[in-house]
Structures are given as C-alpha cells and as structure tokens.
Phi, psi and omega in degrees: 000314180296323179298318179298317180297319181295321178296317180298316180298318180296317178296319179297316180296317180297319180295321180295316179297316180297317179296319180298320180295319179296315180297320180296321181291327183273342189261010182288159178273163180293135180210165175205171183280119178279340179166133172058029175089359176279123183275127183224151174284123185274352178085164184298322186258022188305315179238027178079020186297330181283329181291157174216152178091176187292340184275352181290132180261117180278118182275348182057220182292342177296337179290353177280001185231139172285326178225129178219130179215161181271322191251327184191141168231111184241155177222142164266111185297150001252123170270164179229114183241123174259106185133189182263154178235137182212150174226135180192135013274008178293157183268179184301333180294348178261011164261092191251141177088002187267347186052064187300139176251116183280164173223158192303326184277350183055041177272327183197181178233157170254167175199143178295345182266356187231129179282333178267225179233163175246139184230148176221160186297335182264012169294126186264348182280152174057219180244028184306309184300316179295316180299320181291321177301318178296315182297317179295320176299317179294326176299316178295321178296318179297318179298312181299317179296319181293320178295329183278353180293137177282147176306139184206163178059229178301326180291334178289330180282314180230105187302313178219095184305138176062022184052035178098350178271096188273345184300132179087355182269156169240119187244136174281167179298150179162177175254115185252126180255117184238112175283317176288165175298144180256142179204159171244115186285164180303145176065021176229162176229161173246132178247130174251116186247122179181188184266179181290347178252000178284149183232136175244131173231121178249111178267116190236100182289332186257010179090184186216133177226124179246124184291160180302142173067012176266170185221146162263120186248132177254129180229165177076010182101001180302143184245141182297330180288353178254013179243125184236120177257108188249106191240133177277349182227186185301139172254122182237124178245123188288172181302135179060010178282157178244119177252146178224134178124178178269120179264118176248102184250135176284344177239245187241166178232127182238120180254125183286173185300125177073015180283166182228137175231119172258095184157222180224150176243108185237109188237141179274359166234262189236157171238129181239122179248149176223094183050047186261145173255119179241123181238116176288127181288000000 
C-alpha cells in the first residue's frame, strides 16, 4: 500500500513540474533581438503593429529602440530610459553621460539610467553592428515614408492647424502637413483625441518647439505609438514638458531639463537628454 502511495505521489509531482514548464513556455511576452543577441521587449508599436490603415508608419528594426541616433546620444544624469538606446554609425564614445557598464562579449552596454541595453556601431560581439545598420536604414525609410503621406482625415480638413501654433488645440486623427514651424506656446497644451487605432502624422518642414512645462495630452484611448512627429529640422522639447509619440527627426532632438517622452526618439543626427524620462510604449 505504501509503495502504491509513493508511486502516485511521484507521478503527481512529475506531472506538476511538466505542466509548470509548459505554462512557462506558453506564457512569455513578445520579444525580439534588439542587437547582438540581447533579447528585448520591442513594445506594442515596435513595427507599427497597433496602427492600421495607410497612415501607419512602419518603423521596422528601428522600433527595437527607445532612442536611436546616427551621431550621438548624450545625457545629463540622471535620465531614466525604459527601452534600448543605440548610436550608429558612431562609436561608443558618442554614448556620453551614461557611465557605460561593459560586458565580456562586447555585445552591448548596461547603464543605471537605462532599463534595456545600450548599443554602438563598434560593439564587436554578436550581430550588433549589422543589426544597427539595419535599424538606421529602417529609420530613414520610415522618415521618407511618413513625409510622403498625403494629408488625410483631420489633416485633409485643416492642412496645418493654427498655422503651426498647436497650443490650446484639440486635434482628431489625420495626416497634417505643416510648412511653417510647429510649436506649443507657453501655458498651453495640445490634445489629441481619438481611439486606440487612430493615427496622427505631423509632417513639419520647419521643425518643432515645445515650450517648458507644456504637454501633449492623449484622450479617448489614443496611444503614443500611433502618433508620429516627422520633422525636417530640430525638435526641441522644453524643461519639464511632456511629449508623446514617435519623433522622427531628419536632424536632432533636444529634450530639456526634467522633460518626459512617452514614445521613441529617432534622429538622423543626435539626441540630447537632460534628466529626461523616456518610456517606450
């Protein structure tokens, strides 16, 4: 009798372990390689998966990074970045202010300011360099595609709301083409109102300037990964201001002291942070 009980207990224990292993294997979150074999969560909007329709901008491999730039990514500590940070074709010396923590394979770096990993073109481990070349190429492709979108939706009705003065406005989803510089003036906010599948694309030939302590506010279920700020000139976000969306800049992005970005910063030159909080959606 005791032998039978022991056999049953052993079988029950083995079945429990097997079931736990199966559940663990099936319950993982979506992930992909951000660079050099390091597995990272790419977020809901990594490749535009949440977007739908012709206005959605596909970021490709650039979506694996919260911050991606060609020439430099600098921080005045302490910034807080949720996601990966990368620079390419620039080398590791152009990741400044991060107090980089090396690892034996030289695939990536750690930093107390970053929840993910940091990558540079001269990382020799894994496939980091190849991955970054692809991501930078996809960033340029995404910018070109976004600039080429025809005005649509809300943007078809009003090509550039407020002649570029966005402060105090509430805008529906659409593709907005703005030849003048776009800005949010002091003591005003911009509200984007729409659903979780709505998409906003702002084409800004003259750049973007957001005053200190102002906010981009999303209402009605709107998601930051479905908002694209596409700028041919410098994007500047003032001190303690809150920006939301994917910033695709043909030049540089400058984040003021204590500023917040819910989205991604993708620049074809440099990204500058100053005690900034960046959260990849």
